[in-house]
C-alpha positions in Angstrom: -8.9 14.9 -29.4 -8.2 13.2 -32.9 -9.2 9.9 -33.6 -5.4 8.4 -33.9 -3.7 10.4 -31.0 -2.6 8.3 -28.1 -3.2 8.3 -24.7 -0.5 8.9 -22.4 -0.8 5.7 -19.5 -0.1 8.8 -16.7 -3.5 10.5 -17.7 -5.6 7.0 -17.8 -3.7 6.4 -14.3 -4.6 9.6 -13.2 -8.4 8.6 -13.8 -8.8 5.6 -12.1 -10.1 5.6 -8.1 -10.3 3.2 -5.6 -14.5 3.4 -4.7 -16.1 0.1 -2.7 -12.8 -1.5 -2.8 -12.8 -1.5 -6.5 -10.5 0.0 -9.3 -12.9 1.9 -11.3 -13.4 4.4 -14.0 -16.1 7.0 -14.2 -18.3 7.4 -17.2 -17.7 11.3 -17.9 -13.7 10.1 -17.6 -14.2 7.6 -20.4 -16.2 9.7 -21.7 -13.9 11.9 -22.5 -11.4 9.6 -23.7 -13.8 7.4 -26.1 -14.4 11.2 -27.6 -18.6 10.5 -27.1 -20.3 12.4 -24.9 -21.3 11.2 -21.2 -25.0 10.7 -22.4 -23.9 8.7 -24.9 -21.9 6.3 -22.1 -25.4 6.0 -20.2 -27.6 5.5 -22.7 -25.6 2.5 -24.2 -25.5 1.2 -20.4 -29.0 1.3 -19.7 -29.7 -0.3 -23.4 -27.4 -3.1 -22.8 -27.8 -3.9 -19.0 -27.7 -7.5 -19.1 -23.7 -6.5 -20.1 -22.9 -4.4 -17.0 -23.6 -6.5 -13.6 -22.8 -5.2 -10.3 -19.1 -6.3 -10.6 -18.7 -4.7 -13.8 -20.6 -1.0 -13.3 -22.1 0.6 -10.4 -24.0 3.8 -10.1 -21.8 5.8 -7.1 -24.1 6.6 -3.7 -24.7 10.6 -3.5 -22.2 10.4 -0.9 -19.8 8.5 -2.7 -20.1 11.6 -5.2 -19.7 14.0 -3.2 -16.4 13.1 -1.6 -15.2 12.1 -5.0 -16.4 15.7 -6.4 -14.4 17.1 -3.8 -11.3 15.2 -5.2 -11.9 15.9 -8.9 -12.8 19.4 -8.8 -16.5 18.3 -10.6 -19.1 20.9 -11.4 -22.0 21.3 -8.7 -25.3 20.0 -10.1 -27.7 22.3 -10.9 -24.6 24.8 -12.3 -24.5 23.4 -15.6 -22.7 19.8 -14.5 -24.2 16.8 -13.9 -28.0 15.8 -13.0 -27.5 12.2 -12.7 -25.1 10.4 -9.9 -21.8 8.6 -12.7 -21.9 4.9 -13.0 -18.3 3.6 -11.8 -17.0 1.1 -14.5 -14.5 -1.9 -13.0 -11.9 -3.2 -15.4 -13.9 -6.1 -16.2 -16.9 -3.7 -17.3 -14.5 -1.1 -19.5 -12.1 -3.9 -20.9 -14.5 -7.2 -21.3 -15.7 -8.4 -24.9 -19.4 -7.4 -24.6 -18.1 -4.5 -22.1 -18.2 -0.4 -23.0 -15.8 -0.8 -25.6 -18.1 -3.4 -27.8 -21.2 -1.0 -26.9 -19.6 2.3 -28.5 -18.0 0.0 -31.5 -15.6 2.1 -33.2 -11.9 2.3 -33.8 -11.3 4.8 -31.2 -13.4 2.9 -28.7 -10.7 0.2 -29.6 -7.8 1.8 -29.7 -8.7 3.9 -25.9 -9.7 0.2 -24.3 -6.3 -1.1 -25.2 -4.6 1.6 -23.6 -6.7 1.8 -20.6 -6.2 -2.8 -20.4 -2.7 -2.0 -19.9 -3.3 0.7 -17.5 -4.7 -1.6 -15.5 -2.0 -4.3 -16.1 1.0 -1.6 -15.2 -1.4 -0.7 -11.6 -1.4 -4.4 -10.9 2.2 -5.3 -11.5 2.9 -2.1 -9.1 0.5 -2.7 -6.9 1.9 -6.6 -6.6 5.4 -5.3 -6.3 4.2 -3.3 -3.5 2.7 -6.0 -1.6 6.3 -8.1 -2.1 8.1 -5.0 -0.6 6.0 -4.8 2.1 5.8 -8.2 3.2 9.9 -8.8 2.4 9.4 -5.4 5.0 7.4 -7.5 7.8 9.4 -10.4 7.6 12.6 -8.4 8.7 10.8 -6.6 10.8 9.8 -9.1 12.4 13.2 -10.4 12.3 14.6 -7.3 14.2 12.2 -7.4 17.1 13.3 -11.3 17.6 16.6 -9.9 17.7 15.8 -7.0 19.8 14.4 -9.3 22.5 17.2 -11.1 22.1 19.7 -8.0 22.8 17.3 -7.0 25.6 17.7 -10.4 27.8 21.6 -9.9 27.1 22.1 -6.7 28.5 19.8 -7.6 31.2 21.4 -10.3 31.7 24.9 -8.5 32.4 23.1 -5.8 34.6 22.0 -8.4 36.7 26.0 -9.8 36.8 27.2 -6.4 37.4 24.4 -5.5 40.6 25.1 -8.2 42.5 27.5 -7.8 45.5 31.0 -9.8 45.2 31.5 -12.3 48.2 34.7 -11.8 49.7 37.1 -14.0 47.9 38.3 -17.5 49.5 41.8 -18.1 49.0 42.7 -21.0 47.6 46.3 -23.0 49.0 48.4 -23.4 51.8 49.1 -20.6 53.3 51.6 -20.0 56.5 50.8 -17.8 59.3 53.6 -17.0 61.0 53.0 -15.2 64.3 53.5 -11.1 65.2 56.3 -11.7 67.3 58.8 -13.7 65.4 57.8 -11.3 62.1 58.7 -8.1 63.9 62.1 -9.6 65.0 63.1 -10.8 61.7 62.0 -7.7 60.4 64.6 -5.7 62.8 67.6 -8.3 62.0 67.1 -7.3 58.1 67.7 -4.1 58.9 
């Protein structure tokens, strides 16, 4: 890779992993981006340990590496692959003044570092937007659930009203009752 070649943000995005609840980049991916052997990165980290506290960089455990290896198809130990567990660099470990880009100290390291920082910022914006959308969906879901409960209560009340037996209606007002005999004689006279 040429030192002036632009690295697409999408390529860097694919090389950012979530390990131990932190977004990190692995030493061998960074080595490719910076155009140096992985051995050089490890060497610089060992020489400048004070610049890489635990929240800036950590070594993966064997279990983490095995899990990760299955995701990224890394070569197995003893087959020409890595002999040591990889380092995982957080955003601060890659970017901060005195971090990885400073100890590598090259024009390419500066350019790669800028692109990596833009990628981390872009991912943060995406995560922030997703959190806002998730929060709005939760609020909407709660409103719908509240309305659903109210609608269910209305239907239950209607069902109860429909199921109660009707009482015979009492007639209101003055009623004239004629004796049956008179009514029969009137009917005959009218015909």
